[in-house]
C-alpha positions as a LaTeX table, in Angstrom:
\begin{tabular}{lrrr}
\hline
Residue & $x$ (\AA) & $y$ (\AA) & $z$ (\AA) \\
\hline
Unk1 & 408.20 & $-25.21$ & $-41.81$ \\
Unk2 & 410.71 & $-22.44$ & $-42.41$ \\
Unk3 & 409.65 & $-18.84$ & $-41.82$ \\
Unk4 & 409.70 & $-17.07$ & $-45.18$ \\
Unk5 & 409.39 & $-13.33$ & $-44.50$ \\
Unk6 & 409.05 & $-12.34$ & $-48.16$ \\
Unk7 & 405.83 & $-14.36$ & $-48.46$ \\
Unk8 & 404.43 & $-12.99$ & $-45.22$ \\
Unk9 & 405.40 & $-9.45$ & $-46.32$ \\
Unk10 & 403.64 & $-9.85$ & $-49.67$ \\
Unk11 & 400.60 & $-11.56$ & $-48.14$ \\
Unk12 & 400.16 & $-9.03$ & $-45.33$ \\
Unk13 & 400.50 & $-6.15$ & $-47.81$ \\
Unk14 & 397.82 & $-7.68$ & $-50.04$ \\
Unk15 & 395.52 & $-8.25$ & $-47.06$ \\
Unk16 & 395.91 & $-4.60$ & $-46.06$ \\
Unk17 & 395.41 & $-3.42$ & $-49.65$ \\
Unk18 & 392.27 & $-5.46$ & $-50.32$ \\
Unk19 & 390.93 & $-4.92$ & $-46.82$ \\
Unk20 & 391.34 & $-1.18$ & $-47.25$ \\
Unk21 & 389.72 & $-0.92$ & $-50.67$ \\
Unk22 & 387.00 & $-3.57$ & $-50.82$ \\
Unk23 & 383.66 & $-3.00$ & $-49.14$ \\
Unk24 & 383.75 & $-4.98$ & $-45.91$ \\
Unk25 & 381.10 & $-5.48$ & $-43.26$ \\
Unk26 & 381.30 & $-3.04$ & $-40.38$ \\
Unk27 & 383.68 & $-4.48$ & $-37.77$ \\
Unk28 & 382.12 & $-3.14$ & $-34.61$ \\
Unk29 & 380.14 & $-0.28$ & $-33.23$ \\
Unk30 & 383.30 & 0.71 & $-31.38$ \\
Unk31 & 385.79 & 2.82 & $-33.34$ \\
Unk32 & 388.54 & 1.35 & $-31.17$ \\
Unk33 & 388.09 & $-2.06$ & $-32.78$ \\
Unk34 & 388.78 & $-0.64$ & $-36.23$ \\
Unk35 & 391.91 & 1.13 & $-35.06$ \\
Unk36 & 393.09 & $-2.04$ & $-33.32$ \\
Unk37 & 392.71 & $-3.98$ & $-36.57$ \\
Unk38 & 394.68 & $-1.27$ & $-38.40$ \\
Unk39 & 397.40 & $-1.31$ & $-35.75$ \\
Unk40 & 397.78 & $-5.10$ & $-35.65$ \\
Unk41 & 397.73 & $-5.55$ & $-39.41$ \\
Unk42 & 400.48 & $-2.96$ & $-39.81$ \\
Unk43 & 402.53 & $-4.54$ & $-37.00$ \\
Unk44 & 402.52 & $-7.85$ & $-38.91$ \\
Unk45 & 403.20 & $-6.16$ & $-42.24$ \\
Unk46 & 405.98 & $-3.96$ & $-40.87$ \\
Unk47 & 407.61 & $-6.84$ & $-38.98$ \\
Unk48 & 407.64 & $-9.08$ & $-42.04$ \\
Unk49 & 409.01 & $-6.37$ & $-44.34$ \\
Unk50 & 411.74 & $-5.58$ & $-41.80$ \\
Unk51 & 412.71 & $-9.27$ & $-41.72$ \\
Unk52 & 412.73 & $-9.53$ & $-45.50$ \\
Unk53 & 414.43 & $-6.23$ & $-46.31$ \\
Unk54 & 417.57 & $-6.13$ & $-44.23$ \\
Unk55 & 418.39 & $-2.66$ & $-45.56$ \\
Unk56 & 416.85 & 0.06 & $-43.40$ \\
Unk57 & 416.73 & 2.36 & $-46.43$ \\
Unk58 & 414.63 & $-0.08$ & $-48.46$ \\
Unk59 & 412.42 & $-0.91$ & $-45.49$ \\
Unk60 & 411.80 & 2.78 & $-44.80$ \\
Unk61 & 410.95 & 3.42 & $-48.45$ \\
Unk62 & 408.42 & 0.57 & $-48.54$ \\
Unk63 & 406.72 & 1.41 & $-45.25$ \\
Unk64 & 406.70 & 5.18 & $-45.72$ \\
Unk65 & 405.07 & 4.66 & $-49.12$ \\
Unk66 & 402.60 & 1.99 & $-48.04$ \\
Unk67 & 400.70 & 3.84 & $-45.33$ \\
Unk68 & 399.73 & 7.00 & $-47.27$ \\
Unk69 & 399.26 & 5.11 & $-50.55$ \\
Unk70 & 396.64 & 2.86 & $-48.95$ \\
Unk71 & 394.78 & 5.86 & $-47.56$ \\
Unk72 & 394.96 & 7.64 & $-50.95$ \\
Unk73 & 393.63 & 4.55 & $-52.77$ \\
Unk74 & 390.51 & 4.71 & $-50.59$ \\
Unk75 & 389.56 & 8.20 & $-51.78$ \\
Unk76 & 387.64 & 7.23 & $-54.94$ \\
Unk77 & 385.55 & 4.61 & $-53.11$ \\
Unk78 & 382.37 & 6.04 & $-51.55$ \\
Unk79 & 382.17 & 3.24 & $-48.99$ \\
Unk80 & 385.71 & 3.92 & $-47.68$ \\
Unk81 & 386.83 & 7.05 & $-45.92$ \\
Unk82 & 390.51 & 7.84 & $-45.43$ \\
Unk83 & 391.15 & 9.65 & $-42.17$ \\
Unk84 & 393.97 & 10.93 & $-40.01$ \\
Unk85 & 393.13 & 8.47 & $-37.22$ \\
Unk86 & 393.70 & 5.53 & $-39.58$ \\
Unk87 & 396.98 & 7.05 & $-40.70$ \\
Unk88 & 398.07 & 7.37 & $-37.06$ \\
Unk89 & 397.08 & 3.76 & $-36.25$ \\
Unk90 & 398.87 & 2.54 & $-39.39$ \\
Unk91 & 402.00 & 4.51 & $-38.53$ \\
Unk92 & 401.98 & 3.27 & $-34.92$ \\
Unk93 & 401.69 & $-0.32$ & $-36.19$ \\
Unk94 & 404.58 & 0.28 & $-38.56$ \\
Unk95 & 406.79 & 1.60 & $-35.76$ \\
Unk96 & 405.85 & $-1.28$ & $-33.43$ \\
Unk97 & 406.47 & $-3.88$ & $-36.14$ \\
Unk98 & 409.90 & $-2.43$ & $-36.82$ \\
Unk99 & 410.70 & $-2.36$ & $-33.10$ \\
Unk100 & 409.64 & $-6.02$ & $-32.71$ \\
Unk101 & 411.81 & $-6.99$ & $-35.68$ \\
Unk102 & 414.85 & $-5.41$ & $-34.01$ \\
Unk103 & 414.17 & $-7.29$ & $-30.76$ \\
Unk104 & 414.05 & $-10.56$ & $-32.71$ \\
Unk105 & 417.66 & $-10.16$ & $-33.88$ \\
\hline
\end{tabular}
């Protein structure tokens, strides 16, 4: 099966979007588990977008927009709380995903 980064990019973005907006069961009593999930999901998303969008300008536009937009979309939902810690975990995942995509080349 051939690796199709555009499908993984779209799928991972949708998973992050729906996972960030829909009410989900509490992951763990440990806050670290939630941040780890944020970090890993953004690593996968960032990596796949970097593979699909060969242009650094386009990649940067997508990823710079995605992280704050997801946090902003949570604001109207009483069961979701946007926070700086999530933004940091998301940004760290984005940077790691991009770094991994460069190593792959």
